[in-house]
C-alpha positions, 0 to 999 in steps of 0.5 A, spaced: 552 510 496 545 510 493 538 513 495 531 510 493 524 512 493 519 507 493 511 510 495 505 509 499 501 503 496 494 501 497 492 493 496 486 489 494 482 495 492 476 492 495 474 487 490 481 484 489 483 481 496 491 480 496 492 481 488 490 489 487 494 494 488 496 501 487 503 506 487 500 512 490 506 519 488 506 521 495 508 519 500 514 515 501 519 512 503 527 514 502 532 509 503 539 510 503 545 504 502 553 504 502 556 497 501 559 495 509 562 488 511 557 488 515 549 491 515 546 497 519 539 500 519 538 507 522 531 508 522 527 516 522 521 519 520 514 517 521 514 512 525 521 510 527 521 509 534 517 503 533 521 499 528 526 495 529 533 496 527 535 490 528 536 487 520 533 480 522 527 484 525 527 489 520 524 488 512 529 490 510 534 486 513 531 479 509 532 484 502 539 484 504 540 477 506 536 474 499 541 479 495 547 477 499 548 485 500 551 487 506 550 495 507 549 501 510 542 502 511 539 510 512 532 509 512 527 515 512 520 514 512 514 517 510 508 512 511 507 511 518 507 504 520 501 500 521 497 504 516 495 500 511 499 505 505 504 499 505 510 501 510 513 496 510 513 494 503 515 501 501 522 500 504 523 493 502 522 495 495 526 501 495 532 497 499 531 491 493 532 497 488 537 500 491 542 494 493 541 490 487 544 497 484 549 498 488 551 491 488 550 490 481 546 483 481 542 485 474 535 483 477 529 486 472 524 491 477 519 483 475 524 480 479 525 484 485 517 484 486 518 476 490 525 479 494 521 485 497 515 480 498 520 476 503 523 483 506 516 485 508 514 478 511 519 480 517 513 484 519 507 482 516 508 475 517 506 473 509 509 475 503 504 477 499 506 482 493 500 485 492 503 492 496 511 491 494 510 490 486 506 497 485 511 500 491 516 497 485 513 496 479 509 504 479 501 504 477 497 498 478 498 491 478 494 484 478 499 480 483 497 472 481 502 466 482 503 466 475 507 472 475 505 480 475 502 484 470 502 492 470 498 498 468 500 504 467 494 508 470 493 516 472 486 516 477 485 521 483 485 519 490 485 520 496 487 516 502 485 518 509 488 516 515 486 516 521 491 516 528 488 508 530 492 503 529 490 496 525 495 490 525 496 486 518 495 479 522 488 483 526 486 484 521 486 477 517 483 474 523 477 477 521 476 475 514 471 470 513 474 463 511 466 461 506 462 465 501 456 464 497 457 463 489 453 469 489 458 473 493 463 470 489 460 472 482 459 479 485 466 480 486 469 477 480 465 482 476 466 487 480 474 486 478 473 485 472 470 492 472 475 496 476 481 493 471 477 495 465 478 503 468 484 502 470 485 501 462 481 507 462 483 511 466 475 511 469 474 514 476 467 512 475 468 504 473 474 504 477 470 507 484 464 502 482 468 496 481 472 496 488 464 494 492 466 488 495 460 485 500 466 480 503 472 482 506 471 489 507 465 489 511 469 484 516 474 489 517 470 495 517 468 494 524 475 494 526 475 502 524 472 507 528 467 511 523 469 507 516 461 507 516 461 515 516 466 516 513 465 512 507 458 515 506 460 522 506 466 521 502 461 519 497 456 524 498 462 529 497 463 526 489 467 519 491 466 514 486 468 508 491 470 508 497 474 501 502 479 500 506 486 500 504 491 494 505 489 492 512 487 498 515 485 503 518 487 507 513 480 509 507 481 510 500 477 515 495 477 515 487 474 520 484 475 526 480 481 532 481 476 536 482 472 533 488 478 531 490 478 537 496 472 537 498 472 529 499 479 529 502 475 535 507 469 530 508 473 524 511 476 528 515 469 531 518 466 524 518 472 522 523 472 528 527 465 526 529 467 519 532 472 522 535 477 520 532 484 524 529 486 524 521 490 527 516 488 526 508 493 525 502 491 528 496 494 523 491 493 520 485 496 513 482 504 514 481 510 511 479 514 505 483 520 506 486 526 511 482 533 510 484 537 516 484 
């Protein structure tokens, strides 16, 4: 039996829609795999009652098929489904790393990214690399049709997860299909600023580069209390705030000394909107780990 741990992730980061992603130090999913004649899946942990154990309907089943690696699989969810924190990507990433080793397939970490993305597509409907890439590789990742660029980074984060559900499919339906030249120029500038900040581990640049006037405002309408949460987090010291992935989690970048104040402010803001929430005080961390 092999065990792999893959972290929660955040995609988009505001200005990098379907391109940028980061790995968290925590929370994470843990996946255990053992060779078997026929694949079986058992799911426990956060939100496990909502996750199908049928291999054809579970994100890990597609990874098994792609690697031709039947196994008895146990998934311990540390990341709630439909959270905006890459829950399905984490399970797929951990399974891909573990099964690749268990069956000695010899694929590199970057070669495992599209395989894990196919697994995530079972849940989200589309095979995107923006969550699975950081879940496997760690750090800050840039996913393009030409491949994945990975940058080691260490920036403090607060992820605030409200007790509401925003499905990835619903979040995609509200994305604008057109944008102005001015918005395009602004987005490119912000994305470049964010990337520079990641190279420097500079929370000021990263936060400034998260600004987005296209996708985030449209998705914010799906999250009760978002505007207040963003405003109060910035007042408490966050350098940038945006929606994590498709939501409903809200991501704040900050200095490590401001983490506690930012987390408290975000919780208070959601409470003011009559929404229960929890926070993760974390930072950008490593990708999937094999035990």
